[in-house]
Phi, psi and omega in degrees: 000125179284156182275149179292155180223181185292346182275356178303127189283069178299330182300329182293341180272355179230030180285165179063223185282350185270077181259165176114179182291135177301142183304330181263005185086158186292320185293310182292322178297320179297321178295314180294321180294320178295318178298312180300314181298321182297315179289315185285330177294324178296325178285313177064199178058222185285352178242032178283183182302330181295326176297314180301317181295320179294318179297319178300312181296318178296317180298317179291324177300309180292322180299321178294322180293332186251010179056044180275172176283101184290333178294318177295315180299317182298310181296316182296318180295320181292331184256358193298334184246018184291345177267006186299321182297329178294321178292319181294314181293331180271004182057040175092358182286330177260130178281121183293332180291316178295314180294318180296322177296319179297315179294322182293327179303314180295318180296314183294323176297317181296331179268007174063038170290147178295158180300321180298316180290322177304312183297319181293318180292316180299319178299317178302315182292315180300325189260008186275347186281141180294311180268080187206146178273348178285124182260130177297121184254329181266164178301316182296322179293321178294322180292316178297319177304310181296317182298318180293318181290324178299329180283356179256003179232175184075197181299317178296316180299320178297313178301317180293324179296320177290324176299314180296318179301320177294322180298324183263002176080025180282160178279177187292313187207146177224081182299140177069020183293139172265102187298337179292341181256009180246163181236149172295154178060031177238178179294343178270359182276062184278173175297324180293319176299318179298324177296316181289321184283321190229305193299323182290346183262349189295322183301333180271358181258353184298146188247352181235154179302316180291323177299317179296319180296312181293323182294321180299318180294316182290325179298318181301320179295319180297319179303313180297316184298310185290332173293319179294317179301313181298321180295317182291326181281321187244352182285160179270133177302336181292346179278353183276152182305323184295336184248016187282345183261000000 
């Protein structure tokens, strides 16, 4: 593991309205961010460092509204996806949340986090996955769950779904797909399949008031987008105003 340096993009974690000193301080945040970037950069695509930064910002936004422990949230958000490459390489056989929690335990010990904070952060990471039997029990775990899911819907979520489909070699669109007859990490694992299997259900899975509010807005955009996509791929040009006469 390479050591963090002054070029670590701390500014990306306080963009927009989220200004101010990082909850863990600049030095410790820089170390965690460098570690996170190294693992997530190797994975790239829809789970690259930019995803981690957006989840971090969303988690702190919701955390501030709910008076949560921002130090726990910050560390958990930065480390939540470091096990992702193991899941990708195993074609989904290894759970990235479980693996990431295991990897994070070693990292947090090395950075001398207290046992109490380690346990709280690890629980957030273990419980953040959508397809998981681990239920978020603490306020911070619920917030991280919502922040991570919010980044998988709306305009960003659509873009990430297409990125992932490209990573696994899926085709552009599969209209009328029976998701029960398709497999993850296959040519049928399109952005539209992801919408039917997961993304369309996320708004009903949110655990915080702000998460629910943001999810409803993002869900509406996805509905419009996928209807438009289907129309452009399968619709008749004669249905357009320019060809109506």
